[in-house]
Each structure stands twice: as C-alpha cells, then as structure tokens.
C-alpha positions in Angstrom: 115.1 -146.5 242.8 115.8 -144.5 239.8 114.4 -141.4 241.5 116.8 -142.0 244.5 119.7 -142.3 242.1 118.9 -139.1 240.3 118.4 -137.2 243.5 121.7 -138.4 244.9 123.4 -137.4 241.7 121.9 -134.0 241.8 122.9 -133.6 245.4 126.4 -134.6 244.5 126.5 -132.1 241.6 125.2 -129.4 243.9 127.8 -130.1 246.5 130.6 -130.1 243.9 129.3 -126.8 242.5 129.3 -125.3 245.9 132.7 -126.6 246.6 134.0 -125.1 243.3 132.4 -121.9 244.1 134.1 -121.8 247.6 137.4 -122.8 246.1 137.1 -120.0 243.6 136.5 -117.4 246.3 139.3 -118.9 248.5 141.6 -118.7 245.6 140.6 -115.0 245.0 141.4 -114.1 248.6 144.4 -116.4 249.1 146.9 -113.6 248.8 144.6 -110.5 248.9 142.2 -110.6 251.8 139.4 -108.0 252.3 141.2 -106.9 255.5 144.3 -106.0 253.6 142.2 -104.1 251.1 140.5 -102.2 253.9 143.9 -101.4 255.6 145.4 -100.3 252.3 142.5 -97.9 251.5 142.5 -96.4 255.0 146.2 -95.8 254.8 145.9 -94.4 251.2 143.2 -92.0 252.5 145.4 -90.8 255.4 148.6 -90.4 253.2 146.6 -88.8 250.5 145.1 -86.2 253.0 148.7 -85.4 254.1 149.7 -84.9 250.5 146.7 -82.6 249.8 147.4 -80.6 253.0 151.1 -80.1 252.1 150.0 -79.0 248.6 147.7 -76.4 250.1 150.1 -75.0 252.6 153.0 -74.9 250.3 151.2 -73.6 247.1 152.7 -70.4 245.9 150.8 -69.9 242.7 148.1 -67.4 241.8 145.0 -69.5 242.0 144.8 -72.5 244.3 142.9 -75.5 242.9 141.0 -77.5 245.6 140.1 -80.0 242.7 143.8 -80.8 242.2 144.4 -81.4 245.8 141.4 -83.8 245.8 142.9 -85.4 242.7 146.2 -86.1 244.6 144.4 -88.0 247.3 142.4 -89.9 244.7 145.7 -91.0 242.9 147.0 -92.4 246.1 143.7 -94.3 246.8 143.5 -95.6 243.2 147.1 -96.7 242.8 147.0 -98.7 246.1 144.5 -101.4 245.1 146.0 -101.6 241.6 149.4 -102.4 243.1 147.9 -105.0 245.5 146.3 -106.8 242.5 149.5 -106.7 240.5 151.5 -108.0 243.5 149.1 -110.9 244.1 148.8 -112.2 240.5 151.7 -112.1 238.0 149.3 -112.8 235.0 147.0 -110.1 236.0 150.0 -107.7 236.3 151.1 -108.3 232.8 147.6 -107.7 231.4 147.2 -104.5 233.6 150.6 -103.1 232.4 149.5 -103.6 228.8 146.0 -102.0 229.5 147.6 -99.0 231.3 150.2 -98.5 228.5 147.5 -97.3 226.1 146.2 -94.6 228.4 147.0 -91.1 227.6 146.4 -88.1 229.8 145.7 -84.8 227.9 145.4 -82.5 231.0 148.0 -79.7 230.8 150.1 -79.2 233.8 150.6 -75.4 234.4 153.1 -75.7 237.3 156.1 -78.1 237.2 155.6 -78.6 240.9 152.1 -80.1 240.3 153.8 -82.8 238.3 156.2 -83.6 241.3 153.0 -83.8 243.6 151.4 -86.3 241.1 154.5 -88.5 241.2 154.5 -88.2 244.9 151.0 -89.4 245.2 151.7 -92.3 242.8 154.8 -93.4 244.7 152.8 -93.4 248.0 150.1 -95.6 246.3 152.8 -98.0 245.1 154.3 -98.3 248.6 150.9 -98.8 250.2 150.0 -101.3 247.6 153.1 -103.3 248.4 152.0 -103.3 252.2 155.1 -101.1 253.1 153.0 -99.1 255.5 155.8 -98.0 257.8 158.0 -97.1 254.8 155.1 -95.1 253.2 154.5 -93.1 256.5 158.2 -92.4 256.9 158.5 -91.2 253.2 155.4 -88.9 253.2 156.4 -87.4 256.5 160.0 -86.9 255.4 159.0 -85.3 252.0 156.4 -83.1 253.9 159.0 -81.7 256.1 161.5 -81.1 253.3 158.7 -79.2 251.3 157.9 -77.0 254.4 161.4 -76.2 254.9 162.1 -75.4 251.3 158.9 -73.2 251.1 159.1 -71.3 254.2 162.8 -71.1 255.2 165.4 -71.7 252.5 163.7 -70.8 249.2 161.3 -68.2 250.7 161.2 -65.2 248.3 159.3 -61.9 248.2 155.9 -61.9 246.7 155.8 -60.7 243.0 153.3 -58.1 241.9 152.5 -56.0 239.0 152.1 -52.3 239.6 150.1 -50.5 236.9 150.1 -46.8 237.1 148.3 -44.2 234.9 149.8 -40.7 235.4 150.7 -37.5 233.8 154.2 -37.1 232.3 155.4 -34.7 235.0 154.7 -37.2 237.8 157.1 -39.9 236.5 160.2 -38.7 238.3 158.3 -38.6 241.7 156.9 -42.1 241.0 160.3 -43.5 240.3 161.8 -41.9 243.4 159.0 -43.4 245.6 159.7 -46.9 244.2 163.4 -46.5 244.8 162.7 -45.7 248.5 160.1 -48.3 249.2 160.9 -51.3 246.9 164.2 -53.0 246.8 163.5 -55.3 243.9 161.7 -53.7 240.9 161.7 -54.1 237.1 160.0 -52.1 234.5 157.8 -54.2 232.3 156.1 -51.8 230.0 155.6 -48.1 229.4 153.0 -46.5 227.2 152.8 -42.7 226.5 149.7 -41.2 224.8 148.4 -37.7 224.5 146.1 -38.3 227.5 148.8 -39.3 229.8 151.2 -42.3 230.4 150.9 -45.9 231.6 153.6 -47.7 233.4 153.8 -51.4 234.5 156.5 -52.3 237.0 157.1 -55.8 238.5 157.8 -55.2 242.2 158.9 -57.8 245.0 157.4 -57.0 248.4 158.5 -58.8 251.5 155.4 -57.9 253.4 152.0 -56.3 252.7 152.7 -52.7 252.0 150.2 -49.8 251.2 152.1 -49.1 248.0 149.0 -48.1 246.1 148.0 -45.4 248.5 151.3 -44.0 248.5 151.5 -43.9 244.7 148.0 -42.3 244.6 149.2 -39.5 246.9 151.5 -38.3 244.3 150.1 -35.4 242.3 149.4 -36.3 238.7 148.7 -40.0 239.3 145.2 -40.9 238.1 144.9 -44.5 239.3 147.2 -47.4 240.4 146.6 -51.0 240.5 148.6 -53.8 242.3 148.1 -57.3 240.8 149.6 -60.5 242.1 151.6 -62.5 239.6 153.7 -65.5 239.1 156.9 -65.4 237.3 159.5 -68.0 236.4 163.0 -67.9 238.0 165.2 -65.4 236.2 162.4 -63.7 234.4 
C-alpha cells in the first residue's frame, strides 16, 4: 500500500514537472514563435544583401572593403532578433538596453558614408524585428533607388587622380600646355626642383579614361609620369 502511494506521488510529481516544463516553453513562444524568427532572419538576409549590393555598386572610394559589406548584412541580421526579443518582453527590453549602453565601438570609420550605411542596416533590422516586413522592403528599395540616382546621375563627378611627373626644367612649359588642352579641372599640389631635375604633382579630374601618361611621356625632357587614383574631400 505504501509502495503504491509513493509510486502515485512520484507519478504526479513527474506529471507536474512535465506540465511546468511545457508551460515554460509555451510562455517562451507565446509572443515569439520559431516561425516568426525564421521569417525575420530570411528577410534580414535578403535586405542585408540588398544593402551590401548597393554599397558595392555606389562605392566611390579608393579601396573597396568586402568585409564591410558583409558587416552591413550581419548588422541587419543581428538587429532583427534583438528587436524581436525586446518587443515580446518589456522586462527583457529594459535589461538589454542597459547591457547595450555599456558597449563601446573603437573601429574608426574612414568615410562618412560608411556611417550612413551602418545606420541604414540598423534601421532595417529594427523594422524587420518589429515585423514590419512590407515597410522594410519599401524603405530599402526606396533608399537604394535614391542612392543610385545620387551616385550615377545628379552627383556624379569626374574621377580624381594625382599626376606625378619627373622632368627637366625646360619641359615644364610644354607639360603645362598639354594639361590645359586635355584636362579641364586641374590643381597644382606640389612642385620640387633639384639639380637633377624637377618633380610636379598635379591633381586632375578626368571624365573618362584618358591616356594622359603616354601623352606626357611623349614630351621631350620628361623622365617618368605616374597617375594615381585619389579620394579628396569636397572643396579640397
């Protein structure tokens, strides 16, 4: 009789334990289901790839960084589940805000546009985490179109290069005349004169690929010429 009672009590405890465990998991997925997480991550991957593609196509710097493009996609993917958790639990949101407030990022951003792309990726993650999928697609497509228009139409400018020429003194006049005929936008950056010759660095703006180096080398008295791509700030 005692054995039966103990067995029944143990069975009841096991049933209650399983019931509590089931209630715990049900409470965890009450507002945030695995299906919502999967949809959010898939949408985050698609939106992140769009941002990375736009960054690659609209980049006008000297060295394109594939790692930064991947970082933009990862920012969207990471922000999406974080916002989902914050939205489903107010207490968790308060703790997460406090935890994230102590995070400090030490990576220097070289181009101000990179900061804009980072905020863009974070904004997309927030919209996707809030399950505003249609809004997120509309925003990412709208910003992409605007960036393409700004890059290739309205704000398209000539490519900036530095022309470095080593020459004899008597060839300077002919070099200057050649630059006046072939380059509309030019600016003298430096000039060095030594007993062995002279060196001149000129910033030039070229609308298209021109064989400027060969033209300079054809001038008598020019020893060598180098054309280097550069990135300058507006008004420099």
